[in-house]
C-alpha positions as CSV (number, residue, x, y, z in Angstrom):
1,X,11.4,-0.1,-12.6
2,X,11.8,1.6,-15.9
3,X,8.5,2.3,-17.7
4,X,8.8,2.1,-21.5
5,X,8.6,5.5,-23.1
6,X,5.7,4.5,-25.3
7,X,3.6,3.7,-22.2
8,X,4.4,7.0,-20.6
9,X,3.5,8.9,-23.8
10,X,0.2,7.1,-24.1
11,X,-0.5,7.6,-20.4
12,X,0.1,11.3,-20.8
13,X,-2.4,11.3,-23.7
14,X,-5.0,9.5,-21.5
15,X,-4.6,12.1,-18.8
16,X,-4.8,15.0,-21.1
17,X,-7.9,13.6,-22.8
18,X,-9.5,12.8,-19.5
19,X,-9.0,16.3,-18.2
20,X,-10.6,17.8,-21.3
21,X,-13.7,15.6,-20.9
22,X,-13.8,15.6,-17.1
23,X,-13.4,11.8,-17.0
24,X,-11.8,9.8,-14.3
25,X,-10.2,6.4,-14.7
26,X,-10.0,3.0,-12.9
27,X,-8.1,0.0,-14.0
28,X,-8.7,-3.7,-13.3
29,X,-5.5,-5.6,-14.2
30,X,-4.5,-9.3,-14.1
31,X,-1.7,-10.3,-16.4
32,X,-0.3,-6.7,-16.5
33,X,0.0,-6.7,-12.7
34,X,-0.7,-3.0,-12.4
35,X,1.5,-1.8,-15.3
36,X,-1.3,0.3,-16.8
37,X,-1.8,2.1,-13.4
38,X,2.0,2.5,-12.9
39,X,2.3,4.2,-16.3
40,X,-0.6,6.5,-15.5
41,X,0.7,7.4,-12.1
42,X,4.2,7.9,-13.2
43,X,3.1,11.3,-14.5
44,X,3.0,14.0,-11.8
45,X,-0.5,15.4,-11.2
46,X,-2.3,12.2,-12.4
47,X,-4.3,12.0,-9.2
48,X,-6.9,14.3,-10.7
49,X,-7.7,11.6,-13.3
50,X,-6.7,8.2,-11.8
51,X,-9.3,7.1,-9.2
52,X,-7.9,3.7,-8.4
53,X,-6.3,0.5,-9.8
54,X,-7.3,-3.0,-9.0
55,X,-4.6,-5.7,-9.4
56,X,-6.7,-8.9,-9.5
57,X,-4.2,-11.5,-10.4
58,X,-6.0,-14.4,-8.8
59,X,-9.5,-15.6,-9.4
60,X,-10.3,-14.9,-5.7
61,X,-9.2,-11.3,-6.2
62,X,-11.4,-11.0,-9.3
63,X,-14.4,-12.1,-7.3
64,X,-13.6,-10.4,-4.0
65,X,-12.5,-7.0,-5.3
66,X,-14.4,-6.7,-8.5
67,X,-17.5,-8.8,-7.9
68,X,-16.8,-11.1,-10.9
69,X,-19.1,-14.1,-10.6
70,X,-17.1,-17.3,-10.0
71,X,-19.5,-19.1,-12.3
72,X,-18.1,-16.9,-15.2
73,X,-14.6,-17.9,-14.3
74,X,-15.6,-21.6,-14.0
75,X,-17.6,-21.6,-17.3
76,X,-15.3,-19.5,-19.5
77,X,-12.0,-19.2,-17.7
78,X,-10.3,-16.2,-16.2
79,X,-8.9,-15.3,-19.7
80,X,-12.2,-14.7,-21.5
81,X,-14.4,-12.1,-23.0
82,X,-17.0,-12.6,-20.3
83,X,-14.5,-12.1,-17.5
84,X,-12.9,-9.1,-19.1
85,X,-16.3,-7.5,-19.4
86,X,-17.2,-8.3,-15.8
87,X,-13.8,-7.0,-14.6
88,X,-14.4,-3.7,-16.3
89,X,-17.9,-3.4,-15.0
90,X,-16.7,-4.2,-11.5
91,X,-13.9,-1.6,-11.6
92,X,-16.4,1.0,-12.7
93,X,-19.1,0.1,-10.1
94,X,-16.6,-0.2,-7.3
95,X,-14.9,3.1,-7.9
96,X,-15.7,6.7,-8.5
97,X,-14.4,6.6,-12.0
98,X,-16.4,7.3,-15.2
99,X,-14.2,5.0,-17.3
100,X,-12.6,1.7,-16.6
101,X,-10.4,-0.7,-18.5
102,X,-9.7,-4.3,-17.7
103,X,-6.9,-6.6,-18.8
104,X,-6.8,-10.4,-18.4
105,X,-4.5,-12.7,-20.4
106,X,-1.8,-15.3,-20.6
107,X,1.6,-13.7,-20.5
108,X,3.5,-17.0,-20.4
109,X,5.8,-18.7,-20.7
110,X,3.4,-21.4,-19.6
111,X,-0.3,-21.6,-18.8
112,X,-1.5,-21.8,-22.4
113,X,-3.7,-24.3,-24.1
114,X,-4.7,-25.0,-27.7
115,X,-7.6,-22.5,-27.5
116,X,-5.8,-20.0,-25.3
117,X,-2.2,-19.5,-26.4
118,X,0.5,-17.5,-24.7
119,X,-0.1,-13.9,-25.7
120,X,-3.9,-14.1,-25.7
121,X,-5.3,-11.0,-23.9
122,X,-8.9,-9.9,-23.4
123,X,-9.7,-6.3,-22.6
124,X,-12.9,-4.7,-21.2
125,X,-13.8,-1.1,-21.5
126,X,-16.7,0.3,-19.3
127,X,-17.9,3.8,-19.4
128,X,-20.8,5.4,-17.4
129,X,-23.9,5.5,-19.6
130,X,-22.5,3.2,-22.3
131,X,-22.5,-0.5,-23.1
132,X,-19.3,-2.3,-21.9
133,X,-17.1,-3.4,-24.8
134,X,-14.6,-6.3,-25.1
135,X,-11.5,-6.5,-27.2
136,X,-9.3,-9.5,-27.9
137,X,-5.7,-9.4,-28.9
138,X,-3.0,-12.1,-29.4
139,X,0.5,-10.8,-28.9
140,X,2.4,-13.6,-30.7
141,X,6.1,-14.3,-30.4
142,X,6.7,-12.2,-27.4
143,X,8.2,-13.2,-24.1
144,X,6.4,-12.5,-20.8
145,X,7.6,-9.0,-20.5
146,X,6.7,-8.3,-24.1
147,X,3.2,-9.6,-23.7
148,X,2.7,-7.5,-20.5
149,X,4.0,-4.3,-22.2
150,X,2.0,-4.8,-25.3
151,X,-1.1,-5.5,-23.2
152,X,-0.6,-2.3,-21.2
153,X,0.0,-0.3,-24.4
154,X,-3.2,-1.6,-25.8
155,X,-5.2,-0.9,-22.7
156,X,-3.9,2.7,-22.7
157,X,-4.8,3.0,-26.4
158,X,-8.3,1.8,-25.6
159,X,-8.6,4.5,-23.0
160,X,-7.3,7.2,-25.4
161,X,-9.7,6.1,-28.1
162,X,-12.7,6.1,-25.7
163,X,-11.8,9.5,-24.4
164,X,-11.3,10.9,-27.9
165,X,-14.7,9.5,-29.0
166,X,-16.3,11.1,-26.0
167,X,-14.9,14.6,-26.7
């Protein structure tokens, strides 16, 4: 697997910023299937920052591994602000990390609906001692690979921004 250069560059920035602040990172990924964690761990020495990555592609994985309440998934759908927040909180609480990012979306080419199009991705960002935040992006006009890469890039950017604001 070849990791896009932009993802490696961002992952390196995350690692450097985390080292400066003493932060550690966990990920909770659905539509990206672990791509954020792969980018981070592609860099030698990343084990001092990366605590763990949860690939929670199925709803059962979200509930079993992250503690996401099935009622949230039933009421709002797996691709929702509520689930993204719960995934990030779950990754933070079920790890030794100080910062966690979550990604849940519709990479396509199918699975969309009128209110949840292909390319819709929700992100969660949880940091010890801070309120968990959600972010919504729609990566229009991209194929499955493009949505997944754009989502991974955005997740890494969210981590960079959080670590920069913390320094």
